[in-house]
C-alpha positions as CSV (number, residue, x, y, z in Angstrom):
1,M,121.6,91.1,110.3
2,L,119.8,87.7,109.8
3,T,117.6,89.0,112.4
4,D,117.1,92.1,110.0
5,L,116.3,89.7,107.4
6,L,114.0,87.9,109.2
7,L,111.9,90.5,110.3
8,A,111.7,92.0,106.6
9,S,111.0,88.4,105.8
10,L,108.1,88.3,108.3
11,H,106.5,91.9,107.6
12,H,106.4,91.0,104.1
13,L,104.4,87.4,104.3
14,L,102.3,89.2,106.8
15,V,101.5,91.7,104.5
16,F,101.0,89.2,101.6
17,A,98.9,87.1,103.9
18,L,96.6,90.0,104.7
19,V,96.1,90.7,101.4
20,A,94.9,87.2,100.6
21,M,92.3,87.9,103.7
22,L,91.5,90.6,101.9
23,V,90.8,89.2,98.5
24,A,89.0,86.2,100.0
25,E,86.3,88.3,101.9
26,S,85.8,90.3,98.6
27,A,85.4,87.2,96.8
28,L,83.0,86.2,99.6
29,L,80.9,89.2,99.3
30,R,80.3,89.0,95.6
31,G,77.0,86.9,95.9
32,T,74.2,86.2,97.9
33,V,76.1,85.5,102.0
34,D,74.6,82.3,103.3
35,V,75.6,80.6,106.3
36,P,78.9,78.9,105.0
37,A,80.0,81.9,103.5
38,L,78.9,84.1,106.7
39,Q,81.1,81.5,108.4
40,R,84.0,81.9,106.5
41,L,84.0,85.5,106.6
42,A,83.8,85.5,110.5
43,R,86.9,83.0,110.5
44,L,88.7,85.4,107.8
45,D,87.5,88.6,109.7
46,Q,89.3,87.1,112.6
47,G,92.4,86.2,110.8
48,Y,92.4,89.5,109.6
49,G,92.6,91.1,112.9
50,L,94.9,88.6,114.0
51,V,97.9,89.7,111.0
52,A,97.2,93.3,110.7
53,G,98.1,93.4,114.3
54,L,101.4,90.9,113.8
55,L,101.9,92.9,110.7
56,L,101.8,96.3,113.2
57,V,103.9,94.7,115.7
58,A,106.6,93.0,113.2
59,G,107.1,96.5,111.6
60,L,107.2,98.3,115.0
61,V,110.3,95.9,115.8
62,R,111.7,96.9,112.6
63,V,111.5,100.7,113.1
64,F,113.6,100.3,116.5
65,H,115.7,97.2,115.7
66,G,116.1,97.3,112.3
67,I,119.2,97.7,110.9
68,K,117.7,101.2,109.0
69,G,117.6,102.4,112.2
70,Q,114.9,104.4,113.8
71,D,116.1,107.5,112.1
72,F,115.6,106.5,108.6
73,Y,111.7,105.2,109.7
74,L,110.8,108.4,111.8
75,H,112.2,111.3,109.6
76,N,110.9,109.5,106.4
77,P,107.7,111.5,105.2
78,W,107.0,108.3,103.0
79,F,106.8,106.1,106.0
80,H,104.5,108.8,107.9
81,A,101.9,108.4,104.7
82,K,102.5,104.3,104.5
83,L,101.6,104.4,108.4
84,G,98.7,106.5,108.0
85,A,97.4,104.7,105.4
86,F,97.9,101.7,107.2
87,V,95.6,103.6,110.3
88,L,93.2,104.4,107.4
89,V,93.0,100.7,106.6
90,G,92.3,99.3,110.1
91,L,89.7,102.1,110.7
92,L,88.0,101.0,107.6
93,S,88.0,97.4,108.9
94,I,86.2,98.1,111.8
95,L,83.2,98.1,109.7
96,P,83.1,95.0,108.3
97,T,84.2,93.6,111.5
98,V,81.0,95.1,113.2
99,R,78.8,94.1,110.3
100,I,79.6,90.4,110.3
101,A,79.7,89.8,114.0
102,R,75.8,91.5,113.6
103,W,74.8,89.0,111.1
104,R,76.4,86.4,113.0
105,K,74.2,87.1,116.2
106,A,71.2,87.6,113.9
107,L,72.1,84.0,112.3
108,A,72.2,82.6,115.6
109,G,68.6,84.2,116.5
110,N,67.4,83.3,113.3
111,P,68.7,80.3,111.5
112,G,67.2,81.2,108.2
113,Y,68.7,84.9,108.5
114,L,70.2,86.3,105.3
115,P,71.9,89.3,104.9
116,E,70.1,92.0,102.5
117,A,71.9,92.3,99.2
118,G,72.4,96.0,99.7
119,E,74.0,95.8,103.1
120,V,76.4,93.2,101.5
121,A,77.3,95.2,98.7
122,K,78.0,98.1,101.0
123,L,80.6,95.9,102.7
124,R,82.2,94.4,99.7
125,G,83.0,98.5,98.3
126,I,84.1,98.8,102.0
127,V,86.9,95.8,101.3
128,R,87.7,96.6,98.0
129,F,88.8,100.7,99.3
130,E,90.7,98.7,102.1
131,L,92.5,96.9,98.9
132,V,92.9,100.2,96.9
133,L,94.5,101.4,100.2
134,V,97.2,98.7,100.7
135,A,97.9,99.2,97.0
136,A,98.9,102.5,97.9
137,I,100.9,101.5,100.7
138,F,102.5,99.0,98.7
139,V,104.0,102.1,96.5
140,L,104.5,104.4,99.7
141,A,106.6,101.3,101.0
142,A,108.7,101.6,97.6
143,A,109.3,105.2,97.6
144,M,110.1,105.4,101.4
145,A,112.7,102.4,100.6
146,R,114.0,104.4,97.6
147,Y,114.2,108.1,98.2
148,G,114.3,108.0,102.0
149,G,113.6,111.6,103.5
150,F,113.6,113.4,99.8
């Protein structure tokens, strides 16, 4: 029972860390992305990837070793929707990761490099859409916990 509490706590803390990093990325993408902002974005993006991976592992451990048991999760349509939304967020996050890496490479070749405002705006839109999907994950998690398999 204590193991389940620890797993649930870890899972929730990782979710909040993930949200915090996405919000920070969104805030950094509000204006001109200068060298310090680009460096912060790169660190945030690395942290985001690490936290997302840990979150997936913690969630899978909960499914297969948590108190509710795998039958609760594997036969729960809300869980499948939640996992699908998580995968979609992960796939969408590839775009910012690639773009930030490209910007860093351009900056290494040209210390005066600044990304174009249009590119920054597109990236900000993607990150904000990820946040909307994370909000949907919260709703799906609540439905999963309350309504099980309907």
